[in-house]
N, C-alpha and C positions, 0 to 999 in steps of 0.2 A: 617392570624394573622398579624396584623400590628406591626411594631417595632422589628420583630425578628432579623434583622440585626443590630439594634442599641444597643442591650444589650451586656453586657460583659459575657465572658465564663471563668470559672476557668480551667486553664490548668496545674497548679502545685502549689507547696508550697516550701518555704525555710525551710529545716528540720534540718540543723545543720551547724557547722563550719568546714572549711577545711583549715588548716594551720594558719598562723599568719598575712597574708597580705590582709585579707578581703574577701577571697574566701568562698563560702558557698556550702553546699550540697543541691541538689535540688531533689524534688520528682515530677515526671511527671505523669499526667493523660492522656497524649497524646499516641497514638499508631501509630508507634513505639515510645517508650519513648523519644528517642533522638530528636524527632520533637519539643520538648520544646525549644531546642536551636536555632530553626529557627526564633524565635521571638526576636526582639531587644528591644521592649518597653512593659512594663507591668504596669497596673494601678490597684494596689491592693486596695480593699475596705478600708484597714486600713490607707491609707494616700497617700504619695507622689508617683509620677511616678518613676518607676525603669527602668533604661537603662542598658541592658546587654552588657557589653564590650567584654566578652569572655566566652566561655563555652566548656566543653568537657566531654567525658565519662572517668571515673576514676574507673577502675574495674567494679563492678556492680552498681556504683553510677554515677550520673551526678553532675558535679560541675560547678559553675558559678562565675564570677567576675562582680559586678555591679558598676556603677559609684557612687562614694561617699562612697564606702565601702573600706577603706584603711587599716583597722586594725582588729585584732581579736575582739576588743570591738565593732566595727561597725557591724561585722558579728553577734555577739551575740545579738545585738539589733534587727536584722532582722529575727531571728528565728521565725517561725510560720507565717510569712507573706504569704498571698495568692497571687498567680500569676494569674492575669486575663488579657485577651486580648479582644479587641472589636470583636464581632461576625463577623463583616465584614472582619476581618483579617484572618479568617479561610479559607482554600481552599473550593471551591464549592463541594457539594456532588452530587452523581448520584441519586437524589431523584426518578427519574423514574425507577431506578433499585432497589429501596428499601433501599437506603443508606441515613441515617439521623444522625445528631448530637444529642446526648442525650439532650443537652440544648434546642434544638428545639422541643423536645417531651414533656418536662416539661410544665405543664399548659394546655395541650390539654385535651378535654373531651373524655372519653372512652364510646363508645356506642355499646352495644351488639345487634346483629340482632334481637334476640327474646325478650330480656328483657328491651331494651331501655337504657337510660343513667345509667352507673354504677358508674361514678365518674370522678375525675381529676387526671392526672398523677402528682405525687408529686416528684418522682425521680426514677432512674433506678439503678439496681444492676447487676454486672457481676458475674455469677455463674459458669462459665466454660462450661456448656452444652449449655446454651443460656442466653441471657439477660432477665431480669425480670423487669417489670414495678411495682412500688409501687404506688397504687392509693388511694387517699382519697375518701372513699365511700360516696355516696349520703346520706346514713343513718348514717354516722359517722364512725370513725375508719379507719383502713387501710387494704388493701388486696393486695396480690401478683397476678400478671398476666404475664404469659410467653410472651415475645416479640418474637414470632416465625411467621415470614411472611408466608402467604399462609395457615397456619394451624389455628393459633389463630388470628393473626392480618390479617385482610382482606384488609384494605386500610388505608393509612395515608393521611390526607388532611391538610397539614400545613396551607394553605390559609384559610381554614374553621375552623381551630382549633379543629379538630376532628380525632379520631382514631376509625375505625369500626372494631369490633371483633366478633368472634363466639366462645364463651367460655362456653362450657357445664358445666364446673366446677364452674361456678358462683353461682349456687344453693348450692354448698357444702361449700362455703367460708363464714365464720362468718363475717357478716357486722358489 
């Protein structure tokens, strides 16, 4: 899959205001959540580059201070901004050990050993028990597929843009 390391990945969002000096509340999609604070530059799709000057945990929340956010009004204007980083800024994964970023799985073709192509990964969900792929079916509509390495997911080939699965439940899913 060409260009995987050139794309941007959503790592968080500005969710609220903290105080009167331009600090904002942050929501993190990173694990652990405080890893969001390890990035200094974000390029949100909504506009200008955001440079994180300081950040910390504040109770159960993360807060951050960005360059150019000097007042409560500045912080109000930033609410809802998506925080993205270049894919190349993320730490390397242990792909050989079945470790992948969700962003790298989106867009891959799902191929069942017995039924052939099932569709394309649209996004993933965290359910607690295991991650779940939401796929756009070949016949239209969406279906859920557990992302369980070794049981359902047999092989992920990022370079070939393909996920091989053995999913007996595919016949039971409404396409």
